[in-house]
N, CA, C and O atoms as a GROMACS GRO file, in nm:
protein
  492
    1GLN      N    1   0.691   2.993  -3.659
    1GLN     CA    2   0.751   2.861  -3.652
    1GLN      C    3   0.786   2.829  -3.508
    1GLN      O    4   0.854   2.906  -3.441
    2VAL      N    5   0.738   2.713  -3.461
    2VAL     CA    6   0.770   2.670  -3.326
    2VAL      C    7   0.916   2.631  -3.321
    2VAL      O    8   0.959   2.548  -3.401
    3PRO      N    9   0.993   2.687  -3.230
    3PRO     CA   10   1.136   2.662  -3.230
    3PRO      C   11   1.176   2.520  -3.191
    3PRO      O   12   1.274   2.465  -3.243
    4LEU      N   13   1.101   2.460  -3.100
    4LEU     CA   14   1.135   2.326  -3.053
    4LEU      C   15   1.008   2.242  -3.048
    4LEU      O   16   0.904   2.288  -3.000
    5VAL      N   17   1.017   2.120  -3.097
    5VAL     CA   18   0.902   2.031  -3.098
    5VAL      C   19   0.942   1.896  -3.041
    5VAL      O   20   1.028   1.827  -3.096
    6GLU      N   21   0.878   1.859  -2.929
    6GLU     CA   22   0.908   1.730  -2.866
    6GLU      C   23   0.808   1.624  -2.911
    6GLU      O   24   0.697   1.654  -2.955
    7SER      N   25   0.851   1.500  -2.899
    7SER     CA   26   0.763   1.386  -2.923
    7SER      C   27   0.819   1.265  -2.850
    7SER      O   28   0.933   1.267  -2.803
    8GLY      N   29   0.737   1.160  -2.840
    8GLY     CA   30   0.786   1.035  -2.785
    8GLY      C   31   0.734   0.998  -2.647
    8GLY      O   32   0.765   0.890  -2.596
    9GLY      N   33   0.658   1.085  -2.586
    9GLY     CA   34   0.604   1.053  -2.455
    9GLY      C   35   0.496   0.948  -2.463
    9GLY      O   36   0.452   0.910  -2.572
   10GLY      N   37   0.452   0.901  -2.346
   10GLY     CA   38   0.348   0.800  -2.343
   10GLY      C   39   0.339   0.732  -2.208
   10GLY      O   40   0.399   0.777  -2.110
   11LEU      N   41   0.263   0.625  -2.205
   11LEU     CA   42   0.245   0.545  -2.084
   11LEU      C   43   0.336   0.423  -2.091
   11LEU      O   44   0.339   0.353  -2.192
   12VAL      N   45   0.410   0.399  -1.985
   12VAL     CA   46   0.503   0.287  -1.983
   12VAL      C   47   0.501   0.226  -1.844
   12VAL      O   48   0.479   0.295  -1.745
   13ARG      N   49   0.525   0.096  -1.837
   13ARG     CA   50   0.529   0.027  -1.709
   13ARG      C   51   0.662   0.050  -1.640
   13ARG      O   52   0.763   0.076  -1.707
   14PRO      N   53   0.665   0.043  -1.509
   14PRO     CA   54   0.793   0.054  -1.437
   14PRO      C   55   0.895  -0.046  -1.490
   14PRO      O   56   0.863  -0.162  -1.515
   15GLY      N   57   1.015   0.002  -1.507
   15GLY     CA   58   1.122  -0.080  -1.565
   15GLY      C   59   1.133  -0.068  -1.715
   15GLY      O   60   1.230  -0.115  -1.775
   16GLY      N   61   1.036  -0.005  -1.776
   16GLY     CA   62   1.036   0.009  -1.921
   16GLY      C   63   1.121   0.125  -1.969
   16GLY      O   64   1.188   0.193  -1.891
   17SER      N   65   1.116   0.148  -2.101
   17SER     CA   66   1.197   0.252  -2.165
   17SER      C   67   1.112   0.336  -2.259
   17SER      O   68   1.012   0.290  -2.313
   18LEU      N   69   1.155   0.458  -2.278
   18LEU     CA   70   1.099   0.548  -2.377
   18LEU      C   71   1.212   0.633  -2.434
   18LEU      O   72   1.313   0.657  -2.368
   19ARG      N   73   1.194   0.678  -2.558
   19ARG     CA   74   1.288   0.771  -2.616
   19ARG      C   75   1.214   0.897  -2.660
   19ARG      O   76   1.123   0.892  -2.743
   20LEU      N   77   1.254   1.008  -2.603
   20LEU     CA   78   1.197   1.136  -2.640
   20LEU      C   79   1.283   1.200  -2.748
   20LEU      O   80   1.405   1.184  -2.750
   21SER      N   81   1.218   1.273  -2.838
   21SER     CA   82   1.288   1.345  -2.943
   21SER      C   83   1.251   1.492  -2.938
   21SER      O   84   1.141   1.528  -2.899
   22CYS      N   85   1.345   1.576  -2.979
   22CYS     CA   86   1.321   1.720  -2.985
   22CYS      C   87   1.386   1.772  -3.113
   22CYS      O   88   1.507   1.766  -3.129
   23VAL      N   89   1.303   1.822  -3.201
   23VAL     CA   90   1.352   1.878  -3.327
   23VAL      C   91   1.360   2.030  -3.311
   23VAL      O   92   1.263   2.095  -3.272
   24ALA      N   93   1.477   2.084  -3.343
   24ALA     CA   94   1.499   2.228  -3.330
   24ALA      C   95   1.525   2.288  -3.469
   24ALA      O   96   1.567   2.218  -3.561
   25SER      N   97   1.501   2.417  -3.480
   25SER     CA   98   1.539   2.485  -3.604
   25SER      C   99   1.691   2.482  -3.615
   25SER      O  100   1.761   2.472  -3.513
   26GLY      N  101   1.742   2.491  -3.735
   26GLY     CA  102   1.886   2.483  -3.754
   26GLY      C  103   1.962   2.592  -3.681
   26GLY      O  104   2.070   2.569  -3.628
   27ARG      N  105   1.904   2.709  -3.679
   27ARG     CA  106   1.970   2.824  -3.614
   27ARG      C  107   1.986   2.798  -3.465
   27ARG      O  108   2.091   2.826  -3.407
   28ILE      N  109   1.883   2.745  -3.404
   28ILE     CA  110   1.890   2.719  -3.260
   28ILE      C  111   1.983   2.603  -3.231
   28ILE      O  112   2.066   2.610  -3.141
   29PHE      N  113   1.970   2.497  -3.306
   29PHE     CA  114   2.048   2.376  -3.279
   29PHE      C  115   2.197   2.404  -3.288
   29PHE      O  116   2.273   2.356  -3.204
   30SER      N  117   2.240   2.479  -3.385
   30SER     CA  118   2.383   2.497  -3.409
   30SER      C  119   2.449   2.591  -3.310
   30SER      O  120   2.572   2.590  -3.298
   31SER      N  121   2.374   2.670  -3.240
   31SER     CA  122   2.434   2.771  -3.152
   31SER      C  123   2.399   2.753  -3.006
   31SER      O  124   2.420   2.844  -2.926
   32SER      N  125   2.346   2.638  -2.970
   32SER     CA  126   2.292   2.626  -2.836
   32SER      C  127   2.336   2.500  -2.764
   32SER      O  128   2.381   2.402  -2.824
   33MET      N  129   2.322   2.507  -2.634
   33MET     CA  130   2.320   2.391  -2.548
   33MET      C  131   2.173   2.348  -2.542
   33MET      O  132   2.086   2.431  -2.517
   34MET      N  133   2.148   2.222  -2.564
   34MET     CA  134   2.011   2.171  -2.561
   34MET      C  135   1.988   2.094  -2.432
   34MET      O  136   2.071   2.013  -2.390
   35GLY      N  137   1.874   2.121  -2.369
   35GLY     CA  138   1.847   2.057  -2.241
   35GLY      C  139   1.709   1.994  -2.235
   35GLY      O  140   1.621   2.026  -2.314
   36TRP      N  141   1.694   1.905  -2.139
   36TRP     CA  142   1.564   1.847  -2.106
   36TRP      C  143   1.532   1.882  -1.961
   36TRP      O  144   1.616   1.871  -1.872
   37PHE      N  145   1.410   1.924  -1.940
   37PHE     CA  146   1.357   1.950  -1.808
   37PHE      C  147   1.230   1.869  -1.792
   37PHE      O  148   1.173   1.821  -1.890
   38ARG      N  149   1.185   1.855  -1.668
   38ARG     CA  150   1.058   1.787  -1.646
   38ARG      C  151   0.983   1.855  -1.533
   38ARG      O  152   1.042   1.916  -1.444
   39GLN      N  153   0.851   1.842  -1.540
   39GLN     CA  154   0.766   1.901  -1.438
   39GLN      C  155   0.655   1.805  -1.402
   39GLN      O  156   0.569   1.772  -1.484
   40ALA      N  157   0.660   1.759  -1.278
   40ALA     CA  158   0.557   1.671  -1.227
   40ALA      C  159   0.441   1.756  -1.173
   40ALA      O  160   0.462   1.872  -1.138
   41PRO      N  161   0.321   1.699  -1.165
   41PRO     CA  162   0.206   1.775  -1.114
   41PRO      C  163   0.234   1.831  -0.975
   41PRO      O  164   0.275   1.758  -0.885
   42GLY      N  165   0.212   1.961  -0.959
   42GLY     CA  166   0.229   2.025  -0.830
   42GLY      C  167   0.373   2.054  -0.792
   42GLY      O  168   0.400   2.098  -0.680
   43LYS      N  169   0.465   2.030  -0.884
   43LYS     CA  170   0.607   2.052  -0.854
   43LYS      C  171   0.668   2.151  -0.952
   43LYS      O  172   0.611   2.179  -1.058
   44GLU      N  173   0.783   2.204  -0.915
   44GLU     CA  174   0.852   2.295  -1.003
   44GLU      C  175   0.921   2.220  -1.117
   44GLU      O  176   0.951   2.101  -1.106
   45ARG      N  177   0.945   2.292  -1.224
   45ARG     CA  178   1.016   2.235  -1.337
   45ARG      C  179   1.162   2.214  -1.296
   45ARG      O  180   1.227   2.305  -1.244
   46GLU      N  181   1.213   2.094  -1.321
   46GLU     CA  182   1.348   2.062  -1.279
   46GLU      C  183   1.435   2.019  -1.397
   46GLU      O  184   1.386   1.964  -1.496
   47PHE      N  185   1.564   2.045  -1.383
   47PHE     CA  186   1.661   2.006  -1.484
   47PHE      C  187   1.676   1.855  -1.486
   47PHE      O  188   1.675   1.789  -1.382
   48VAL      N  189   1.691   1.800  -1.606
   48VAL     CA  190   1.715   1.657  -1.623
   48VAL      C  191   1.852   1.631  -1.685
   48VAL      O  192   1.933   1.556  -1.629
   49ALA      N  193   1.880   1.694  -1.801
   49ALA     CA  194   2.005   1.670  -1.870
   49ALA      C  195   2.026   1.779  -1.974
   49ALA      O  196   1.931   1.842  -2.019
   50PHE      N  197   2.154   1.800  -2.011
   50PHE     CA  198   2.181   1.885  -2.126
   50PHE      C  199   2.295   1.827  -2.207
   50PHE      O  200   2.371   1.742  -2.160
   51ILE      N  201   2.305   1.875  -2.330
   51ILE     CA  202   2.414   1.835  -2.419
   51ILE      C  203   2.454   1.954  -2.504
   51ILE      O  204   2.369   2.030  -2.550
   52SER      N  205   2.584   1.967  -2.524
   52SER     CA  206   2.634   2.067  -2.617
   52SER      C  207   2.628   2.009  -2.757
   52SER      O  208   2.685   1.904  -2.784
   53CYS      N  209   2.558   2.077  -2.845
   53CYS     CA  210   2.544   2.025  -2.982
   53CYS      C  211   2.673   2.038  -3.062
   53CYS      O  212   2.687   1.976  -3.168
   54SER      N  213   2.766   2.118  -3.013
   54SER     CA  214   2.893   2.132  -3.084
   54SER      C  215   3.000   2.036  -3.032
   54SER      O  216   3.074   1.977  -3.110
   55SER      N  217   3.007   2.021  -2.900
   55SER     CA  218   3.113   1.938  -2.843
   55SER      C  219   3.066   1.800  -2.799
   55SER      O  220   3.146   1.708  -2.787
   56GLY      N  221   2.936   1.787  -2.776
   56GLY     CA  222   2.885   1.659  -2.728
   56GLY      C  223   2.894   1.641  -2.578
   56GLY      O  224   2.850   1.539  -2.526
   57VAL      N  225   2.948   1.739  -2.508
   57VAL     CA  226   2.956   1.730  -2.362
   57VAL      C  227   2.816   1.726  -2.304
   57VAL      O  228   2.729   1.802  -2.347
   58SER      N  229   2.793   1.639  -2.208
   58SER     CA  230   2.660   1.625  -2.148
   58SER      C  231   2.669   1.625  -1.996
   58SER      O  232   2.776   1.608  -1.938
   59HIS      N  233   2.554   1.646  -1.935
   59HIS     CA  234   2.546   1.650  -1.788
   59HIS      C  235   2.407   1.608  -1.747
   59HIS      O  236   2.309   1.638  -1.816
   60TYR      N  237   2.398   1.539  -1.634
   60TYR     CA  238   2.270   1.486  -1.588
   60TYR      C  239   2.244   1.520  -1.441
   60TYR      O  240   2.337   1.539  -1.363
   61VAL      N  241   2.118   1.527  -1.407
   61VAL     CA  242   2.083   1.533  -1.265
   61VAL      C  243   2.109   1.395  -1.207
   61VAL      O  244   2.095   1.294  -1.277
   62ASP      N  245   2.147   1.389  -1.081
   62ASP     CA  246   2.189   1.262  -1.020
   62ASP      C  247   2.081   1.154  -1.028
   62ASP      O  248   2.114   1.036  -1.044
   63SER      N  249   1.957   1.192  -1.018
   63SER     CA  250   1.850   1.092  -1.012
   63SER      C  251   1.831   1.015  -1.142
   63SER      O  252   1.766   0.910  -1.142
   64VAL      N  253   1.886   1.064  -1.252
   64VAL     CA  254   1.869   0.994  -1.380
   64VAL      C  255   2.001   0.951  -1.440
   64VAL      O  256   2.002   0.888  -1.546
   65ARG      N  257   2.112   0.983  -1.378
   65ARG     CA  258   2.244   0.969  -1.439
   65ARG      C  259   2.270   0.831  -1.494
   65ARG      O  260   2.324   0.821  -1.605
   66ARG      N  261   2.237   0.727  -1.427
   66ARG     CA  262   2.269   0.593  -1.474
   66ARG      C  263   2.155   0.530  -1.555
   66ARG      O  264   2.163   0.414  -1.595
   67ARG      N  265   2.050   0.608  -1.577
   67ARG     CA  266   1.933   0.550  -1.646
   67ARG      C  267   1.900   0.621  -1.776
   67ARG      O  268   1.845   0.560  -1.867
   68TYR      N  269   1.933   0.748  -1.788
   68TYR     CA  270   1.898   0.826  -1.906
   68TYR      C  271   2.024   0.854  -1.989
   68TYR      O  272   2.135   0.862  -1.935
   69ILE      N  273   2.005   0.867  -2.118
   69ILE     CA  274   2.114   0.905  -2.208
   69ILE      C  275   2.064   1.015  -2.301
   69ILE      O  276   1.964   0.999  -2.371
   70ILE      N  277   2.135   1.127  -2.302
   70ILE     CA  278   2.102   1.236  -2.393
   70ILE      C  279   2.199   1.231  -2.510
   70ILE      O  280   2.318   1.206  -2.492
   71SER      N  281   2.148   1.253  -2.630
   71SER     CA  282   2.232   1.249  -2.749
   71SER      C  283   2.176   1.347  -2.852
   71SER      O  284   2.064   1.396  -2.838
   72SER      N  285   2.254   1.373  -2.954
   72SER     CA  286   2.210   1.466  -3.058
   72SER      C  287   2.251   1.416  -3.195
   72SER      O  288   2.350   1.344  -3.210
   73ASP      N  289   2.173   1.454  -3.294
   73ASP     CA  290   2.200   1.418  -3.433
   73ASP      C  291   2.201   1.547  -3.513
   73ASP      O  292   2.095   1.605  -3.539
   74LYS      N  293   2.319   1.593  -3.550
   74LYS     CA  294   2.330   1.721  -3.620
   74LYS      C  295   2.262   1.718  -3.756
   74LYS      O  296   2.209   1.820  -3.801
   75SER      N  297   2.263   1.605  -3.820
   75SER     CA  298   2.203   1.597  -3.953
   75SER      C  299   2.051   1.616  -3.949
   75SER      O  300   1.989   1.649  -4.051
   76LYS      N  301   1.993   1.594  -3.833
   76LYS     CA  302   1.848   1.605  -3.818
   76LYS      C  303   1.808   1.718  -3.725
   76LYS      O  304   1.689   1.737  -3.699
   77ASN      N  305   1.904   1.794  -3.675
   77ASN     CA  306   1.875   1.901  -3.577
   77ASN      C  307   1.790   1.848  -3.462
   77ASN      O  308   1.695   1.913  -3.418
   78THR      N  309   1.824   1.730  -3.415
   78THR     CA  310   1.740   1.661  -3.318
   78THR      C  311   1.822   1.619  -3.196
   78THR      O  312   1.936   1.574  -3.208
   79VAL      N  313   1.760   1.635  -3.081
   79VAL     CA  314   1.816   1.588  -2.955
   79VAL      C  315   1.726   1.479  -2.901
   79VAL      O  316   1.603   1.488  -2.909
   80TYR      N  317   1.787   1.376  -2.846
   80TYR     CA  318   1.712   1.262  -2.795
   80TYR      C  319   1.736   1.246  -2.645
   80TYR      O  320   1.840   1.286  -2.592
   81LEU      N  321   1.637   1.189  -2.579
   81LEU     CA  322   1.653   1.150  -2.439
   81LEU      C  323   1.605   1.006  -2.427
   81LEU      O  324   1.485   0.980  -2.427
   82GLN      N  325   1.700   0.915  -2.417
   82GLN     CA  326   1.669   0.774  -2.398
   82GLN      C  327   1.651   0.751  -2.249
   82GLN      O  328   1.743   0.773  -2.170
   83MET      N  329   1.534   0.706  -2.212
   83MET     CA  330   1.502   0.686  -2.070
   83MET      C  331   1.482   0.538  -2.044
   83MET      O  332   1.391   0.476  -2.100
   84ASN      N  333   1.565   0.481  -1.960
   84ASN     CA  334   1.560   0.339  -1.928
   84ASN      C  335   1.529   0.318  -1.780
   84ASN      O  336   1.542   0.410  -1.699
   85SER      N  337   1.488   0.199  -1.747
   85SER     CA  338   1.459   0.162  -1.608
   85SER      C  339   1.369   0.267  -1.542
   85SER      O  340   1.396   0.314  -1.432
   86LEU      N  341   1.264   0.300  -1.611
   86LEU     CA  342   1.175   0.406  -1.562
   86LEU      C  343   1.104   0.365  -1.434
   86LEU      O  344   1.070   0.249  -1.415
   87ILE      N  345   1.084   0.462  -1.348
   87ILE     CA  346   1.016   0.443  -1.221
   87ILE      C  347   0.901   0.542  -1.212
   87ILE      O  348   0.899   0.641  -1.284
   88PRO      N  349   0.805   0.515  -1.126
   88PRO     CA  350   0.688   0.606  -1.117
   88PRO      C  351   0.727   0.752  -1.091
   88PRO      O  352   0.658   0.844  -1.134
   89GLU      N  353   0.837   0.772  -1.020
   89GLU     CA  354   0.882   0.908  -0.989
   89GLU      C  355   0.928   0.985  -1.112
   89GLU      O  356   0.948   1.107  -1.106
   90ASP      N  357   0.945   0.915  -1.224
   90ASP     CA  358   0.982   0.982  -1.349
   90ASP      C  359   0.860   1.040  -1.421
   90ASP      O  360   0.875   1.110  -1.521
   91THR      N  361   0.743   1.012  -1.370
   91THR     CA  362   0.622   1.065  -1.431
   91THR      C  363   0.621   1.217  -1.428
   91THR      O  364   0.633   1.278  -1.322
   92ALA      N  365   0.607   1.278  -1.546
   92ALA     CA  366   0.613   1.423  -1.557
   92ALA      C  367   0.588   1.463  -1.702
   92ALA      O  368   0.585   1.378  -1.792
   93THR      N  369   0.571   1.592  -1.723
   93THR     CA  370   0.578   1.646  -1.858
   93THR      C  371   0.722   1.686  -1.883
   93THR      O  372   0.782   1.759  -1.805
   94TYR      N  373   0.777   1.638  -1.992
   94TYR     CA  374   0.916   1.662  -2.026
   94TYR      C  375   0.924   1.771  -2.133
   94TYR      O  376   0.853   1.768  -2.234
   95PHE      N  377   1.012   1.866  -2.107
   95PHE     CA  378   1.028   1.980  -2.196
   95PHE      C  379   1.170   1.984  -2.252
   95PHE      O  380   1.267   1.960  -2.181
   96CYS      N  381   1.178   2.015  -2.379
   96CYS     CA  382   1.305   2.042  -2.444
   96CYS      C  383   1.329   2.192  -2.441
   96CYS      O  384   1.235   2.270  -2.455
   97ALA      N  385   1.455   2.233  -2.423
   97ALA     CA  386   1.486   2.375  -2.415
   97ALA      C  387   1.624   2.402  -2.472
   97ALA      O  388   1.707   2.311  -2.485
   98ALA      N  389   1.649   2.527  -2.507
   98ALA     CA  390   1.778   2.565  -2.564
   98ALA      C  391   1.830   2.691  -2.495
   98ALA      O  392   1.754   2.781  -2.460
   99THR      N  393   1.962   2.693  -2.477
   99THR     CA  394   2.027   2.808  -2.417
   99THR      C  395   2.158   2.837  -2.487
   99THR      O  396   2.221   2.746  -2.542
  100ARG      N  397   2.199   2.962  -2.486
  100ARG     CA  398   2.329   2.999  -2.541
  100ARG      C  399   2.438   2.990  -2.434
  100ARG      O  400   2.556   3.009  -2.462
  101SER      N  401   2.397   2.961  -2.312
  101SER     CA  402   2.496   2.942  -2.206
  101SER      C  403   2.577   2.817  -2.236
  101SER      O  404   2.530   2.724  -2.303
  102SER      N  405   2.699   2.815  -2.186
  102SER     CA  406   2.787   2.701  -2.211
  102SER      C  407   2.767   2.590  -2.109
  102SER      O  408   2.806   2.476  -2.134
  103TRP      N  409   2.708   2.622  -1.996
  103TRP     CA  410   2.687   2.523  -1.892
  103TRP      C  411   2.579   2.575  -1.799
  103TRP      O  412   2.606   2.667  -1.721
  104SER      N  413   2.460   2.520  -1.803
  104SER     CA  414   2.355   2.568  -1.715
  104SER      C  415   2.250   2.462  -1.688
  104SER      O  416   2.202   2.394  -1.779
  105THR      N  417   2.215   2.450  -1.561
  105THR     CA  418   2.104   2.364  -1.519
  105THR      C  419   1.986   2.449  -1.472
  105THR      O  420   1.887   2.397  -1.422
  106ASN      N  421   1.998   2.579  -1.487
  106ASN     CA  422   1.896   2.674  -1.441
  106ASN      C  423   1.797   2.702  -1.553
  106ASN      O  424   1.834   2.752  -1.659
  107ARG      N  425   1.672   2.672  -1.530
  107ARG     CA  426   1.572   2.689  -1.635
  107ARG      C  427   1.560   2.834  -1.681
  107ARG      O  428   1.519   2.860  -1.794
  108ASN      N  429   1.597   2.928  -1.595
  108ASN     CA  430   1.587   3.069  -1.632
  108ASN      C  431   1.691   3.110  -1.738
  108ASN      O  432   1.680   3.216  -1.798
  109ASP      N  433   1.790   3.026  -1.759
  109ASP     CA  434   1.892   3.055  -1.860
  109ASP      C  435   1.852   3.004  -1.998
  109ASP      O  436   1.921   3.031  -2.097
  110TYR      N  437   1.743   2.931  -2.005
  110TYR     CA  438   1.702   2.871  -2.132
  110TYR      C  439   1.600   2.962  -2.201
  110TYR      O  440   1.499   3.000  -2.142
  111ASN      N  441   1.629   2.995  -2.327
  111ASN     CA  442   1.552   3.096  -2.398
  111ASN      C  443   1.437   3.039  -2.482
  111ASN      O  444   1.336   3.106  -2.505
  112TYR      N  445   1.454   2.918  -2.527
  112TYR     CA  446   1.354   2.856  -2.614
  112TYR      C  447   1.303   2.728  -2.549
  112TYR      O  448   1.379   2.652  -2.489
  113TRP      N  449   1.173   2.707  -2.562
  113TRP     CA  450   1.109   2.591  -2.500
  113TRP      C  451   1.012   2.524  -2.598
  113TRP      O  452   0.949   2.589  -2.681
  114GLY      N  453   1.003   2.394  -2.584
  114GLY     CA  454   0.899   2.322  -2.656
  114GLY      C  455   0.770   2.319  -2.576
  114GLY      O  456   0.762   2.375  -2.467
  115GLN      N  457   0.671   2.253  -2.632
  115GLN     CA  458   0.539   2.250  -2.569
  115GLN      C  459   0.527   2.140  -2.464
  115GLN      O  460   0.431   2.139  -2.387
  116GLY      N  461   0.622   2.049  -2.461
  116GLY     CA  462   0.621   1.941  -2.363
  116GLY      C  463   0.558   1.814  -2.415
  116GLY      O  464   0.471   1.816  -2.501
  117THR      N  465   0.604   1.703  -2.361
  117THR     CA  466   0.547   1.573  -2.392
  117THR      C  467   0.533   1.495  -2.261
  117THR      O  468   0.624   1.494  -2.179
  118GLN      N  469   0.419   1.432  -2.242
  118GLN     CA  470   0.389   1.371  -2.114
  118GLN      C  471   0.440   1.228  -2.107
  118GLN      O  472   0.424   1.149  -2.200
  119VAL      N  473   0.502   1.196  -1.995
  119VAL     CA  474   0.549   1.062  -1.966
  119VAL      C  475   0.480   1.014  -1.839
  119VAL      O  476   0.485   1.081  -1.736
  120ILE      N  477   0.417   0.899  -1.848
  120ILE     CA  478   0.351   0.840  -1.732
  120ILE      C  479   0.407   0.702  -1.710
  120ILE      O  480   0.402   0.616  -1.799
  121VAL      N  481   0.459   0.679  -1.592
  121VAL     CA  482   0.515   0.549  -1.556
  121VAL      C  483   0.423   0.486  -1.452
  121VAL      O  484   0.415   0.531  -1.338
  122SER      N  485   0.354   0.383  -1.494
  122SER     CA  486   0.254   0.323  -1.406
  122SER      C  487   0.227   0.180  -1.448
  122SER      O  488   0.232   0.146  -1.566
  123SER      N  489   0.198   0.096  -1.348
  123SER     CA  490   0.161  -0.042  -1.378
  123SER      C  491   0.010  -0.055  -1.394
  123SER      O  492  -0.041  -0.164  -1.419
   0.00000   0.00000   0.00000
């Protein structure tokens, strides 16, 4: 069973919006901090946002703070990333991940990963 499954990527024009979804197994969702990372071609995978599925506390990288919203739905074991005011620099493959750490932006602390969903921002 794949632990995390992302969906919702696609092609969008600058200024547009997309919502990514990540469905996790119940065991992972209930005991983890859920995060989103992204990796642009030729670049390292970088932290985007995380949310505690128990407390709802969230944190964002500065470049997306006023444009993205991370949220979770316990009834669906799902984490969302609402992305607004998209710019070409947001183009990347977005990955959902889970960690048992209480606060981490380091990808090496995340134990479970999805397969990624591609986001392309272009006119």
